[in-house]
Each structure stands twice: as structure tokens, then as C-alpha cells.
N, C-alpha and C positions, 0 to 999 in steps of 0.2 A: 432525500436531498439534505445537505448540510445547511441549516438555516442559522441566522444570527441567534444570540442567546435568547431564551424564552421571554425575559423581561422586556427586551427591546421589541420583540415580535408583538407582545401584548400592547405596548405603547403605540406601535404603528397601526395595529388592528383598531385600536380606539380612535385613532386619528382618521382612519378610513370610514368608520361608522359615523363620525361627527361631520364628515363632509356633507355639504348640501347636495340635493339631488342633481342639480345641474353640474356640480363639481364631479361627482362620480360618473355621470353620463358622459361628460367631456373626456375624462380620463379613459373610460372604457372604449371610446371611439378612436383613441390614439393607437396607431400601428407603427409609427416611426419612433425608433428608440431614442434618437436625439430629442424629439418632442416630449417623450415621456420624462426624460431626465430634466429638461427645462421646466416642465410643468411641476415636477417634484421640487425643483429649486425654488419655484415661486411660492411653495406652500410651507417651507421651513420657517419656524419661528424660534426665537431665543429659548423658549421653554423646551423645544425639541432637542436643541444642542445641550441644554443643561441636564436633561434627562439622560442623554447619551453619555455625558461626562460622568454622572453619578454611577451609571452602570459600568463603564469601563474602568473606573477606579477600583473595582473589585478584582480586576485582572492586572494588578500592579506588576510592572517589569522594572521597577526602580532598584538600584543597587542598595544593599543593606549590609554594612560591616558586622552588625550583630548576628544576622543569619549566616554570614560567611564563617564567623567564629564557631557558631553552633554546628555547622556542617563539618568543619575541620575536627571538632571534638568527636563527632560521630565517626568520622573516618579513623581517628586515632583508636577508638574502641574496636572497630573492625580489624585494624591493623594488628592490634595486640593478640587477637585470636587467629591471626594468619589468614583472614579472609581478604586477600589483597584486591580482588576485583571490586568488592563492595567498598573497600577503603578508597580506591581510586575514584569510584563514582561519587562518593561523598566529597572527596577533596575537589573534584571537578565542580560540584555544586558550590563549594566554597569559593573557588576561583571566579565563578560567574557572578557571585554576589559581592565580591570584594571590589572596592574602588581601585582604580589603576594607580600604579606606583605607590602602593602602601605596604607597610610591613605585613599586614594580614594577607595580602595577595602573595607576597614572597613566601610566607609560611605555608600557604596552601600548595604552592608549586613545589616547594622543597619536600613537604610530606608526601605529595603525590609521586615525586621522583623515587622515593624509597619503595612505595608500592609497586611502581613500574619495574624497578630493579629486581624485586623478588618474582615478578612475572616473567622475567627474562626479556623485557622490552628495553634493551640497553640504549638504543638510539633515542627512543622517546624519553628515557630517563635523562640523557644528556641534554635534550632540549629543555626539559623542565628545570634542570639545574641552571641552564643559561637564563631562562626566564626569571627564575627566583633571584638570581644575582642582579639582573637588570632592574627588578622591582624593588631592590634595596634590602636584601636579606641581611639580618644582623651580623655584623662583622665578628662578634665573639662566637657565633655558631658556624662560621664558614669552614672551619677545619673539617668538620663532619661531612659537609657537602663536597669539599674538595676530595676527600677520601673516597666518596661514592663515585665521583667523576673519574678518578683514577681506576677504580674497580671496573667501571663500565668500559673504559678504553682497553683494559686488559682482556676483558671478555670478548670484545669485538676483534681483537688480534688473534683469537683462537680460530681453528678451522670452522667452517661454516656450520657444520652439523651441531656444534656446541652453542650456536647462537640462535636457535630456533625459539620463537616466542611460545609460551605455554598456553596462552589464551587467545589473543587477538593478533592477526597479521598486521604489521604496520602499513599505513596508507601510503601508496606510492606517490612520489612527487607529482604535482599537477603539471601537465604539459600544455603550457599556454599557447604554443604555436600550432597545436592540433586543431584542425577545422571541424566544424560541426557537420555531421553527415547523416543521411538517411539512406539506407540501402534496400532495394527490392531485388530479390534473387532473379537471375536469368530464368526465363520460363514462367514468370509471374508478371501480370500487368494490371493497370487500373483501367476500368471500363465505366461507361455511363449508359443507363437506360432510363426510360420514362418511369418504369415500375420501381426500380431499385435505387435510382440516383447513382452516385458514384459507388463502386464496389470493386473488389479485386478477384481476378480469376487466374487460374493456372493456364498456361499455354503448352505445357509439356508435363510428363509424369513427374511426380514428386513423391519419393518414398517417405514413409513415416520416419520422423526424426530429423528430416532435413530442414534447415533454416530457410524460411520463405521471405522473411522481412525483418529488418532491424530499424528501429526508429528512436531518435533521441527526443526526450521531453523538451517542449518549447519552454516550459516553466514547471516548477513543482513547489509544493509547500508541505513542510513536515506537519504531521497531525499532532496537536498538543496532547499531552498525557490525559488519559481518561481511564475509566474502569476497564474498558476493553483492551487498552494498549499498555497495561502495567504488568510488571512481573513482581510478585511478592514472594520472597523466600520464607523459609520456615521461621526466621526470627522476626518477620514482620516488616522488613525493609522494602520500600516501594521505589522503583525506578521506572520512569516513563520513557516513551520513545524519544522525547526531547532531551532526556539525560544520556542516551546511548548512541544517538546518531547525529552526524554533522548536519546543521541546518541549511547547508548549501548543497553538498554533493550526496548527502544521506549515508555516507560510509559510517561504519560502526567504529568506535574508538574509545580509548580510556584516557586519552591525553588531550582534552579539548583546550582551545584558547577561546576566551570570551569576546563578546562585543565590549569595547571599552565604556559604552554608555548605558547599556541595559543589562538586566540580569537574566533575560530569557534566552537569547540567541547565543549559540556556541558553535565552534567550527573545529574540524579535525586538524587544522594547521593554519599558519599565517597566509598561505596561498588562497584558501577558500575565504578566509576572513576579508582579505583585500578585494578579491573578486566580487563577493557579495556586496561589500560596501559600495564599490564603484557602480554595480549594476542597479541595486535598488535599496539596500538596507539603510543608506544615509538618509533616505526619505521615509522609509518604513519605521526606522528606530524611534523617532519622536511620537509616533502614533501606534506603538507596539501593543499597548493595552487595548486600543480601539480595534485593532486587527484580530486580537484574540476574542473580543466581544462579538464581532460580526461573523466569525466562523471561517473555516478553511476555504470554502468556495469564494467568498467575498475577497479574502486575502489573495487567493490565486488569480482572480479576475483583475484585481488592481495590478498585480505583478506583471501579468501579460501586457497590460496597457503601458505600464512604465517601461518595460523592455522594448516595446515597439517604438515609442517615441513619436512626437508630433509630426515630424516630416514624413515618416513611414505611413502613419495613419492618414495624413492628408493625401499622400500618393495613392493609397488604396481606395480611399473614398472618391478621389477624382477619377480614377480608372473605372470605378463602379458606375459613376454617373455619366461618363463621357464615351466609354469604349463602344465602338461599333460592333454589335454582336451579330453573329450568323443567325439567320432566322430559324424559327422552329421547324421549317421544312427539312432542316438537316437531320431531323429525327423522325422522318415519316415512318420508318420501320421500328418495330419494337425490339429489334435485335440490339444487343449491347454494342456500343461504339468504343473502340479503344482510344484512350487518352494518353497523350505524351506530355511530358513536362514542358511548359512554355507555350503549348498550343493556345490559340485564342478561344475564348469562351463562346458557346454557341447560343444557348437559349436565354439564360437568365442575366439579370443585371447585378447579381450578387456573387458571381463567380462560383456557383455551386455545381456547375457542369464542366469545370476545368480541373486539371490536376496541377497542384502548386508545390508538391514536395514539402520539405521541412522549411517552410518560410512563414512569415507573418500572414501572408495572404492565405496560406493553408489553414491558419487558425481562423482568420476573419471570415472565410467562406463557409465555415461550418454553420449549420442552421441554428438560429436562436429560438425557433419555435415560439414566436411572440404570441400568436393566436391561441396556442395550446395552454399557455400559462393563464391561470384564472386572473380576472381583473385585480382581485385582492393580492394575489401573489406578485403580479407586475408592480403593484403599488408598493408592496413591502420592499422589493428589490430596488425600485427607483429611489424611494426615500432613504434607504440604507446607503446607497451609493452617493447620493447627494450629501448626506451628513459626513460620510467618510471623505469625500472630496473637500468639503469645507474644513474639516479637521486638518487635512493635508496642507491647506493654505496657511496654517500657523507657522510654517517655515518657508524658505525660498523654494521656488518651483524647480523641479528636476531639470537637469541640464538638457536632457533629450527632449524636454517639452518647452524649454525656454530658447533653445538654439534654433529659432526659425527666422523667416524673413520678415515677420511682422514688426512694425515699428512699435516702440514702447520702451519704457525704462527697463534696463537690464536688471534681472533679479527680482522682478515683480510679477505677480500673477495677472496676465492679460485675460480679458473676457473670453477670447477664443480658446483659452486653455481648458474651458469647461468640457471640451472634447475629450479630455482625459477621463472625466467622470462618466461621460456618455459611453465611451468605448468600454470602460470597466463594466458598465451595466450590460452592454451587449454580451461581453464575455461571461458574465455571471449567468445570463440566460442560456448561453451555449453550453456551459459546464453541467447543467442539469442532465443533459444527454451525452456529454462528451468527456466528462471527468473520468480519469482512470485511477483506481486504487493501486498504489505501489506497495507490494507485499514483500515480507522477508520472513525467514524461518528463525524463530526465537528459541534458543536452546536454554532450558532451565538448569544452568550449571550449578546454581546454589543448592539444588535439592540433593546433590551427592549421589545421584542414581548411577548404577553401574552401566545401564543402558540409557542413552540419551532420551530425555523426554522433551519433545519440541512441539511447537505449534506455529502455524502461519498467521501472521498478524499484519494489519495495515500500518505502514509507517509514514505514508505520505499520499497526497493527491496530486496528480500531474495531468497535463494535457499534451497528447501526442498528435501531431498533425496528420500523419499517415495512418497510424493505428486506428484513428477515429473513423477512417473510411471503411473499416471491416463491419459487415453486417452481423447480426446476432443469430445464434442457434442455441437451443437448449441442450443440444448434444453436439458441440463444436468439433471441427476436424483439426483444430490447432490447440497448442498449449503455449503459454507465455511465461517468460522468466525475466527478471530484472537484474541489471548490473548497476551498482552504485559506486560512487567514488571517482576520483580522477584516475583514469586508466592510461597506461602507456601504450596499449595496443589500439590501433584504429579499428573502426567497425568494418572489418573486411574478412568475415568468415567465408564470404564468396565475393567474386568480383562484382562491384556495384554496377547495376544497369541504370535504367531511368529511375528517377527519384533521388539520385545522389545530388545534393545541393550543398555548396560550400558557403560559409559565412566568414570571410576573412576578418581577422582582427578580433574574433570572439573566442571564448573558451567554453567548454562544455558545461551544461547544467549539472552533469555528473550522473544522470539517470538515463539508462538505455533499456528499451524493451526488445527482447528477442522472441520472435514468433516462429514456432516450429510446427511442421505437419505432425499431428498425432495419429493420423491414419494415412494410408496410401492414397494419393490424389491423382486423378486422371485429367487430361487436357480438357479445358472448359469448365472444370468444377470450381465453384465459388469457395473462396477461403473464408471461413466463418469463425467468429470469436464469441465467447459467452460473456454477456454483460453482467452476469451475476446469478440469475435464476437458472439452475442446472437440473436436468431431468433426474440425476441420481440423488439429488438432495431435496427436491420439492415436487409436490403434486402438480399436475398440469394446470388445474384451475387457478392455483395460487401463483404459479409462474406467469400465466397470462394476465392475471390481475395486476401483478407488480410491474410487469413490462408496460402495460397500458398506462398505468399510473405515473411512472417515471419517464418512460421513453416515448409515449404517445403512439404506440402501434400495437395492433393485435397480433400476437405471435402465431404464425401458421407454419412453423418449421416442421421438418419430418418427425422430430421427436414428439412434438405436440399432437400432430396428426395420429401418430402411432398410439400415444397414451390415451387420446380421446377414444379411439376405437377400442382399446383394451378396457378402458373404464366402462364403456358401454357394454362390452361383453361381460365384464365382471358384475355389472349391475344386473344383467340377465341371469347370470349364474350364481349371484349372491356370494361371491368369493370374499374371503377375508385373509389376505396374504400375511403370513407370518404368525398367525394365531392358531393354536391347536386346543383340542378338547382336554380339559383337566382330568377327565376320567379314562378316556380310551386313547388319547393322543392323536386322533384323526383331525383333519383340518376343520376349522369352523367356517360356517357360512352366515352372512348377515341377513337379517330379516327384520324390517322395521327398526325398532330401537333395541334390538337384541341380536345375539349370535347363537346359532344352533349347530350342534355337531352334525357333520356330514355322514357319520355312520348311521345307517338305518336302524340298527338295533340298540343304539345308545340313547338318543333323545335328550342329551344334556343341553341346557340353555344357560346363558349368562347375559345380563344386560350390558349395553354399550357403556353405561355409566360405571358399572363395576369393572369393566376392562380398563377404562381410563384411570380409575382409582388405583388399580393394581400397578399400572405402568408408572403412575406418579409416585407410588410407594417405593417401587424399585429404583426410580431415579433419585429419590431422597437417600436411599441406602448407598447408592454409588457416590453421591456427593459427600456423604459422611465419610466414606472410605477414603476418598481423595483428600479430604481434610486431615485425616489421620496419617495418611502416607506422607504428606508434606511436613508433618511434625515427627516423623521417624517412629510412629507408633504402629509398627507393621503387624504385630500379632493381632491387635484389635481390628485393624483394617482387613486383614485376611479373614477373620471370623465373620465380619459383616459381609464381605464379598462372597463367602461360601454360602451364607444364608440367602443372599440375593440371587445367586446362581441357582440354588435349589428351587426358589420360588419361580424364577424365570423359566426354568426347564419344564415346569408344569403347564405353562400357558404359551410359551414362545418356541418357534422352531429355531434350529441352530443357525439359520441364515438371517434371523432378525437382527437389525442393527444394534439393538440393545444387548443382545448376546455377545456381539463382537466387542462392545465397550467393556462389558464385565470381564471377558476373557483377557482383554488387553490389560486391564487393571491388575488382575491376578498375576499375569506374566510380569508385570512391573514389580510387584512385591517379591515374587520368588527370585527375580534377577538381583534385587537389592540384597537379599539374604544369601546370595551365592548358590541358589538351587537352580542351576542352569537348565537341566533337563526338564524339570517341571515348568520352568518359565517358557521354554521353547514349545512344550506341549500345549500350553494354554494360548500362546501366541498363534499357533497353527489354527486353533479354533477361531480366534479373532480374524485370521486371514480368510477363512471361509465366508464369514459374514461380510467382510470388506469387499471381497471379490463379487459376492452376490449383489451388493449395493452399488458399487462404483464400476465394476467391469474388469475384465482381464488385462486391459491395457491402461489402467488408470494410474495416476501418480500416487493415489492413496495406497494402492496395492504395492507399488514400488517402495514406498516408505515403510510399510509393514515388513516386506521381505528384507529390507536393509536392517531392520531391528532384529529379525530372525537370524540373519547372518552374524550379527554382533553376539547374539546369545550362544550360537553354536561355537563361535570363535572363542568366547570367554570360557565356555565349558570344555574346550579342548577337543570338540568333535570335528576333526578336520574334514572328514568325508561329507558330513552333513552341511558344513559351512560352504565347502566348494561346490556342492550341488545347488545351493540357493543363490550364490553370488552372481552367476551369469544372468539369471532372470531379473534379479534386482538391478543389476547394471544396465540391462536393456531398457527397463522401464524408466529408470532415473535419467539415463542418457536421452531417451525419447522426449521427456518433458522438461528437463533441466539443462541439457547440454553437457558437453564432455568435461567441463571444468567445475562442476558443483562439488561442494565439500564432501557430500556423502559418497560420490564416485571416487574421489581421491582416497577416502578411507577404505572403500571396498578394494581398491587396487593394492593398497598396503597390506590389507588382510590376505589377499590372494597370494601376493609375493611371499609373505611370511609362511603361510600354510604350505605352499608348494616347496618351500625350502625345507620343511619338516618331513616331507614324504620321501 
């Protein structure tokens, strides 16, 4: 769980330990979230606010003309060596740190327009020229800018094929008139049972690859840059997710526009800038440093409450307390009961047995698991939200929280508005089990590799009202993919059935999740999603521990049952998968703290500690090789990889995951030096290990096959490339849908190769 920064956590922990016994006992007995928030409100002292202020000062989001100039100079250095992507990113950082309507801002925009021009992003270039002139670009330099403007217009008048961007596709214009929708496929419905609560079942056959659900995020928050989400190229330049993605719709861009008042937030265009300001940023901006200090989940919880507004929260709370519910006799049977959108709730007073679609009620009805949070954890969340609420009071109240029927001076904080903080506390508790990581594939374009090196990273955390209804499996029957940015096409890959909810007058958050069947589904089968711990990546005991720790349930899915049985059999048979005898090559068997050769005539033994040391040594060699590859020192990297492979071959089978990693690294080196046949040969070895680890229908195997097709294509082996493309296409389409970039590239390859035959 994403917690506030460690320094604040320590402060609240100290406050908890200093409470008198009656104070802690009183808090432990509280189960009502409003009461927890109000109790926390009564405990806050000036020293708590001062401590939080000192901490948040370290997360400064103030404008800085000096830093803007520094970033512009760094962009100039990258521009001189024709690294236009890096130059544009540096200029964007300068844009964000420069004060509005200043010469420094105009210079950053003008310089970025040049980088965009050489990237072939002519429309974006024209926009930056306009912004530069509006910001007051020096008149004695405008001739150069006007000449670039004319060149862009000339390029845009050419046939379309000459105007294709070389790096990033421009972000489509935001369609403000488009309604927010969630679509559940025909043949799929929401059900309720005592055992499982709300869950989703198929009512007809669904073949693998078919879309079963699309859901739009109610809210999302970009993850600030950290060591996990940075890309460092070989010259040491670091750019985080916050530097590459719009902070509203999450689309990737090179031509951001900043918030006029802070240096942190940036947008892909004026549309997102205006939409975000109207929805929440005008209230978040003054406390931007505080939001970075409390972490993504706290920020997201506040944003959900801000979006809902006081009138909607009051309506939900009123219906919760006053609605006449059907009695529990409605569920005498344990059989699942089908739910329809808008049906009255049956059992509970918190709407957890109803289906609400993509509405605020859909968020409110998710379980906060109050009792499962430890008392100290509840105290931390309550005190944190109280302090954030008090910091928010430094400015006028949000319109959607001030526009209520209560009497009081307009523009002032009324006591009842503390409901905002209490609701944010509820949402933060809900997010522990219902936050969804939004991921994207990051391509390391700076490395200059002939075959793309990419990895999947988290770019944001979101909450999806309907996706949250899916239960977990360590071997799910679905795969998910995300669409970011303002899209011109509605969510209508299938005709929407129940679950389709419109919100007139609002625009999209920009993030949509698409859920596809990854296996053939039969009627009555539950649609299952993986919460993180997957059977192909983690041992069963570790999966169950993590799921119990974060999601408060003991996983008993089919994969866990299978793995526990296999683990029991392996314990009886003393198997050691993936390890082989260094002398005779036969499989090793575990015994106490050592491994013994299964060959009766061999008798070789090795301690568990020695095996672990050998694996650590191999990992160190692989890490060193990657370090050299990033710095173009391929000969030395290859020498280390050959040594590591020789050592690995003596103790590991070819299907061991580490063998796959070594083979993939060698393929990468050979591809960079143009030795396509050798690269393909080693990648095939990697594919064997990937298939053994993740399965024949996995996205991981599809990505490796895509790389293999690239190698064959670059090497001119038409037949081999055409033989790989269909299988790669099938797997990528199964998991990512028909419009993913890899599929588009495969289609281009196939057309080109067929034209050569």
C-alpha cells in the first residue's frame, strides 16, 4: 500500500504511542468513518501542522526561473547532438518551471518548437510557435520563428504520407461532448452471492480474445517519478513518468503545457489543462507539495471526494441511511442472484449488494474494510486526511462542496464541509483493496537498439467502479489493457448492455480499461482478474501471504489448490525444478539443507547456500552486462554474458528463467551489432524458458515472438519472419487488442514481406 512519506508516518506513529490508554481504547472502538475523522480532528495540534509543513517543503512545486534556464541549456546541448526527443523533454521541464508571460517561457517554447520540427511533429511545432509569441518572444528573434512556421505549413500541405511523426503520434483533440460510459458485453452480467459478494459471470460462450468489459476510471493520479519509473539513457539523462505523460489524461507527449501556478503538473494541451483546473486542480494546486508528501493513494482519495461534491455525497449518505432494503430472506439460497443496474439493494445498508455501474455510488459501495485495518493504520490514515483537509482550508472551498443548500457566508468553509475529509478517508481505506495500477509499455528509444527494448511500467493509480467487482485468481482467465488520452471513438467495441451509464456535461478522465477473455469461457463461468500475485511469477505461499496482507482474504483459487498439491508431491519426491547436477547433468533433489543428484551412480551433493551464492553471482554478471550494453560497450558485455551462460549451463536446465534472461541479453547484443541470425538463435532459447515459465498463451511469449519477428525481418529471412508473425499476432491480439502498436508493426512487416515474395 502506498503510504505517506516515511517522515510523516514516523510522526503519526509517535503521536499514536503518546496517546493515553483511554485515548487509544476509544479510537480502537470506533467503526464509523465519520467518527474516526472527527476524533482525529480533535487531536490535531499546531505542532502537527508545523511538522507537516516542514516535510512538504521538501516536495517543492514552486516556479523557478533559474531552473527553467538550466533545463533550457540542457535541452540546447541535446539539440546540438540531434537528440531531439531528449531536447524536447528538457525544454518541457523548462516550460513548467518558467513563470507565465516571461521571456524565459517564450524561449523554452521556441526552442522546443525546433525540436518538434525535426521530429516531424509539425502541428505541435506550430502550437509552440503560437505559445512562444503569446508569451512575448523577443522581436529581434522572431524572423527565425516565422521561417519555421512557414516551413511547417509547407510540410502540412504535402501528401499525408510525408507528414508522419517519427516518434510520437499527436494527441487527438478532446471531445468534450462525449459521455462517460462503462460497457459490459452481452452475455456477461453482474451477480451477488453470500459467499462472493458482487462478481461477474458469463451467461454465454466467450472465445479467447473477446472483450467482456470496458470501464472508465472514475479518477486517476499520475505516479510521481521514482527509481522504478525512470528511464535513464546512456548519457545519464533521467526522465520520470511525470515528464512524459499528461497529468490529466495520461497520454504521452513531447509538447506539454504547464499549470500557470506550479512547476509539477503538465498537460498534453489546453483542453486537458482547462478540464483538470475546473474539476480539481484549482484546489489541489495550492497544496501540491502536501499531496506529493501524502502519496498517490491519499491524493487519489481526495480527488474522488472532490469530484463527487457535497450534494452527491449527501444524496448517497441519505439513501444509505433511509432506503428500505429487501430483507435477507431474499438470499435464502446460496445461488448467485443476477443484479441489474438500478435495482434496489437487498441486504445491506451500504449498497454492497447492488450494481451501480460507473457512478459515484459504484465507488462509495466498495468495501472500506474498516475492521481489517489495524488500529494504528486507521489512526495514520485519519490523522493524515485531517491534516490534508485543514491545509485545503487555506483557500476557498471547492465549488461543488460550497454549492449546497446550507446557510452560511458564500466562499467560506462551513463545519459540515468536514464531510469532504471524512469521505476522502473512506476512499483511502477503500483504495487499499480497490486501487488499480495503470500500466504502459516504455520503449527505450535512447539506447539505439536495432530491436526495441521495452518494459511495462506503472504510470498511474486509478479506481474503476466496475473493474473493482472482479474477483482474483492467481491464474486469471482475463487480460487487461489501458487506453489513455482523449479519444474520438466511444467505448463501443460491442453494443453496450447493462452497465452503460451516462454522465451528461462531463468529459472523460482519459483512462479506460479493456478486459478480454484470455481463455475460452463457458456459460456460468466467473470472470477473474489477477490482483498482482500471479502463479507464473510467484510461489503459492508467497502469493497467499501477500493477498492476505493487502486484500484480507486467503486465496483458494484453482491455481493455489494445484500448486499446494504439487508442492506437497514435490516435498515427498524431493524435487528441485530447474537445477541439475554439475557432474552428470541429471536433475537435483533437495534433502534438508542440500541438494543431491538423482543419479544413483553419481552421489554429487551441493548445499542450498552454495546454490544461492551461484545464482547471486550469475545475477551480478547479468547486471554488469546490462550496464555495459547501455553504454555501447558490446564486446565486453558479450564476453561477460558468455561466461555467465557457461556457468549457468552447468547448474541450470534450459527452461530455468535465468537461462531465458541470459539468452535474451545475448540476442540483444547480437542484434545491435547486426548479427541477425545469431540474435534469432539466442532469442529462440529465451523463448523456450519464457514459454515454460509463463505458458503458451501468455503475453510474455507474444512479446518475445514479436522481437523474433523483428530479428528475422531485419535479417532478411522472409520465410522465418512470416512463420513467426501469425503466432505473435494471435497472442498480442488476445491480450492487447487489435490496435496495439506491436500489432500494427507486425502487419506492416507482413505486407512488406509478402510484397517481396
